[in-house]
C-alpha atoms as one frame of an Amber mdcrd trajectory, in Angstrom:
protein
  19.383   8.556 -14.925  20.761   5.725 -17.062  18.368   2.782 -17.029  20.913
   0.154 -18.141  21.936  -2.340 -15.463  24.394  -5.225 -15.648  23.068  -8.118
 -13.607  23.482 -11.827 -13.068  20.161 -13.626 -12.531  20.547 -16.647 -10.283
  17.700 -19.071 -10.863  16.589 -22.682 -11.051  16.864 -23.657 -14.722  13.271
 -24.913 -14.658  12.410 -21.198 -14.225  14.204 -20.036 -17.411  10.912 -18.772
 -18.867  10.511 -16.447 -15.867  13.947 -14.947 -16.572  12.704 -13.960 -20.021
   9.477 -12.560 -18.550  11.502 -10.536 -16.042  13.705  -8.912 -18.671  10.640
  -8.284 -20.868   8.770  -6.605 -17.988  11.728  -4.328 -17.293  12.212  -3.475
 -20.967   8.512  -2.605 -21.260   9.036  -0.129 -18.409  12.072   1.489 -20.009
  14.873  -0.460 -18.301  17.714  -2.152 -20.151  18.821  -5.198 -18.174  22.021
  -6.891 -19.372  21.911 -10.413 -17.945  25.147 -12.398 -17.815  23.671 -15.528
 -16.227  23.686 -18.926 -17.872  20.512 -20.262 -19.401  21.304 -23.800 -20.472
  20.334 -24.817 -23.968  18.892 -28.350 -24.091  22.140 -29.832 -25.455  24.194
 -28.159 -22.713  21.656 -29.192 -20.071  22.192 -32.830 -21.073  25.965 -32.369
 -20.623  25.362 -30.755 -17.216  22.958 -33.512 -16.128  25.483 -36.193 -17.150
  28.188 -34.270 -15.248  30.319 -34.000 -18.401  31.365 -30.450 -17.481  33.851
 -30.372 -14.590  32.550 -28.489 -11.547  35.647 -26.275 -11.416  35.030 -25.222
 -15.041  31.424 -24.327 -14.296  32.406 -22.389 -11.150  35.071 -20.453 -13.083
  32.556 -19.563 -15.809  29.937 -18.493 -13.272  32.471 -16.402 -11.340  33.565
 -14.625 -14.548  29.973 -13.883 -15.563  29.074 -12.728 -12.061  32.146 -10.473
 -11.811  30.858  -8.465 -14.771  27.512  -7.786 -13.079  26.838  -4.979 -10.630
  23.997  -6.844  -8.904  22.956 -10.461  -8.508  19.209 -11.005  -8.770  17.822
 -14.201  -7.257  14.624 -15.309  -8.985  12.654 -17.008  -6.204  10.437 -19.838
  -7.376   8.929 -22.758  -5.504  12.063 -24.944  -5.798  14.815 -22.314  -5.822
  15.703 -23.024  -2.185  16.554 -26.636  -3.115  19.109 -25.740  -5.786  22.715
 -26.050  -4.559  24.021 -23.975  -7.475  21.748 -21.044  -6.571  23.065 -21.212
  -3.012  26.659 -21.314  -4.325  25.997 -18.323  -6.623  24.625 -16.268  -3.728
  27.650 -17.074  -1.560  30.014 -16.229  -4.427  28.151 -12.949  -5.048  28.704
 -12.035  -1.412  32.418 -12.883  -1.685  32.596 -10.624  -4.747  30.884  -7.793
  -2.846  27.752  -7.775  -5.031  24.358  -6.466  -3.984  21.987  -9.461  -3.805
  18.331  -8.781  -4.592  15.585 -11.406  -4.550  12.412 -11.202  -6.608   9.486
 -13.589  -6.428   8.539 -15.017  -9.814   5.336 -13.580 -11.240   2.305 -15.037
  -9.531   4.609 -16.587  -6.945   3.754 -17.471  -3.414   5.740 -17.061  -0.237
   8.371 -19.666  -0.995  11.272 -20.853   1.037  14.408 -18.848   0.355  17.841
 -20.309  -0.308  19.847 -20.505   2.916  22.521 -18.192   1.536  19.880 -15.571
   0.663  18.749 -15.578   4.290  22.366 -14.791   5.196  23.331 -12.307   2.464
  20.210 -10.954   0.742  20.025  -7.160   0.477  16.346  -6.889  -0.525  13.418
  -9.116  -1.510  10.675  -7.667  -3.697   7.480  -8.673  -5.436   7.118  -8.842
  -9.228   7.247  -5.099  -9.895   9.765  -3.300 -12.095  10.012  -0.127  -9.995
  10.474  -2.083  -6.752  13.138  -4.237  -8.370  15.034  -1.292  -9.842  14.942
   0.589  -6.522  16.341  -2.523  -4.834  19.050  -2.963  -7.500  20.063   0.694
  -7.139  19.973   0.531  -3.347  17.510   3.426  -3.068  15.171   1.048  -1.228
  15.932  -2.266   0.449  12.568  -3.736   1.380  11.815  -7.282   2.331   8.387
  -8.024   0.901   6.095 -10.967   0.397   4.820 -11.745  -3.128   1.899  -9.346
  -2.695   4.218  -6.449  -1.823   3.471  -6.267   1.911   6.475  -5.901   4.235
   8.020  -8.973   5.815  10.968  -9.300   8.125  14.277 -10.621   6.810  15.337
 -13.890   8.416  18.601 -12.306   9.568  20.262  -8.980   9.031  22.314  -9.370
   5.843  26.026  -9.873   6.378  28.342  -7.815   4.238  31.666  -8.909   2.884
  33.958  -5.941   2.411  36.238  -6.374  -0.575
């Protein structure tokens, strides 16, 4: 089976280092993850913080990058649930008919989930490459806590048929 996956990793930009750790973990286990998400360079982050990039431009760019991906991964950190852009990305992923898989950041705790993930999440896994890949492929759709024990989803995920 081909181990290359095209994904978009939705995350709080303060968690950029965890995005790198995630792709490294998967590569170490033989998976080739092609990530189309945006990781803001410091100069671009300043432009974003000063609102110098129009919102419609950013949404168009995110939509284009997300369209390319087969799955949207939501990296769940302690402040992810507070990020309006993460919530928007999850809702857009649902509109685009993408599978939405959450993964707790390494060493994470049971954090609050973004509201949109409660509504549209397909699976939520702990920091484990096999669990994540099974969730991406849809061969398993668990809802786990950070230690890997089962937990109940908040709601049954809604599906948007394209």
